[in-house]
C-alpha positions, 0 to 999 in steps of 0.5 A, a space after each residue: 517184406 514179401 513178394 511172389 515168385 514166377 509160380 504165383 506163390 507168396 515168398 517171405 523175406 526172413 533171417 534164417 533160424 537154420 543153416 541152408 543152401 540157396 536153391 539158385 547158386 548153391 551158396 551155403 547160408 548161415 543162421 541169421 543171414 537174410 534170405 527169401 523162403 519160397 513156400 511153393 518149393 520149400 526152399 530158400 534163395 540168398 539175398 544176392 540171387 533175389 533181385 536177379 532170379 526172375 528179372 524185374 518181377 523178383 522181390 528185393 531184399 533190403 538187408 545189412 548183409 547186402 553186397 558191399 560197394 567194391 570201390 573205384 580203383 585208383 580214385 584216391 591216388 587220382 584225387 591226390 594228383 588233382 589236388 597237387 595239380 590244382 595247387 601248382 596251377 594256383 601258385 603259378 597263376 598268383 606269381 605270374 598272372 600274365 605268363 601263367 598260361 604259357 608257363 603251365 603249357 611249357 613246363 611239366 608237372 613235378 615227378 612227385 605229382 605225376 607219380 600219383 596219376 601213374 599209380 592211379 592208372 596202374 590200379 585201374 589196370 589191375 582192377 580191370 584184369 581182376 574183373 576180366 580174368 577172375 572167376 565168379 566166386 572171387 570177391 574184390 574191393 578197391 582203394 580201401 582206407 586204413 582207419 586212423 591213417 592217410 594210407 590206403 590198400 590198393 586192392 583186397 581179393 577174397 577167394 576160396 584159398 583165402 584173402 589177398 592184399 594186392 599192391 599195384 605198382 607201375 614200374 618198368 624193368 624186370 622184377 627179379 629175386 636175388 638170393 645170397 648166402 647159404 652154407 656159411 651164412 644166412 640166406 638173404 632175399 632181395 627184390 630187384 626191379 630193373 636191377 634196383 633194390 626194391 625190397 622195401 615194397 615187400 615190407 609195405 605189403 606185409 604190413 597191410 597183410 598184418 592189418 587185414 589179418 588182425 581185422 579178421 582174427 576175431 571171426 575168421 582166425 583161420 582165414 589165410 591172408 597173403 600179399 601180392 605185389 602186382 607190377 603192371 608195366 614190368 618187363 616180364 619174361 615169356 616163360 615163368 617170371 612170377 616168384 615169392 619173397 617173404 610170403 609175398 607173391 610177385 607177379 603181373 595182373 593176369 597171373 594174380 587173377 589166375 592164382 585167385 581162381 584156385 580151389 580152396 577150403 572156403 565155401 562161397 558163403 564164407 567168401 561172401 561173409 569175409 568180403 563183407 567183414 573186410 569191406 566194413 573194416 577198410 572202408 572206401 578211401 
């Protein structure tokens, strides 16, 4: 497929035989990646800049390396809530045909059902924060399915410093790190939220981190994968508050975005490639 750039010279869509750099965004492109060669300038444009570089006149490249769908935050949790709500309504209407409307209006959904809706809203808050505060070089994925299970990963972010598995939690109370032991006995670390032991949440994130790391190991064994527990409605102090436990960062949405914005060893091209690989390994839920 070919097109014409603003100067009228023919462009050529191709797969690179040699590594290069996108003229527009500076992304480092690897051998085999799709790009457009500009004959007039003897330079290349990456697939991501092709459709935006010159407005509607720019050629479009249809490539298997196109940007993956990032997914809709909280979509699967909201579907589960809706499924439970519909099942409850059908059950009440079948048992009480005449009084069903009044019963539904005067009674609350079970907490187990409300939790799914609350979880969906929490994921949406985190997604909006990442979109607002993260820099352009950060790539995100939302609501990704773990193959072979019914479980999902709320968010995965790829940044120059590595890959982050982000679990959104809509809990109230103050997250805190409780450290016990030391000189005479081994130290133990406990995550509490509002005084309640919530360390099990850390284990859940670490399990997801291991899955993502395993998916990247064949191609990017050096990629750093780390977990985040992102509390949306927690009672965070005005100063400080964020901490780490067992290599999992415990923080709030804006703080998560700020950590993703740090400079790191991964190039923009590597970030994009890892983003695509993770999206393939963990499809939309």
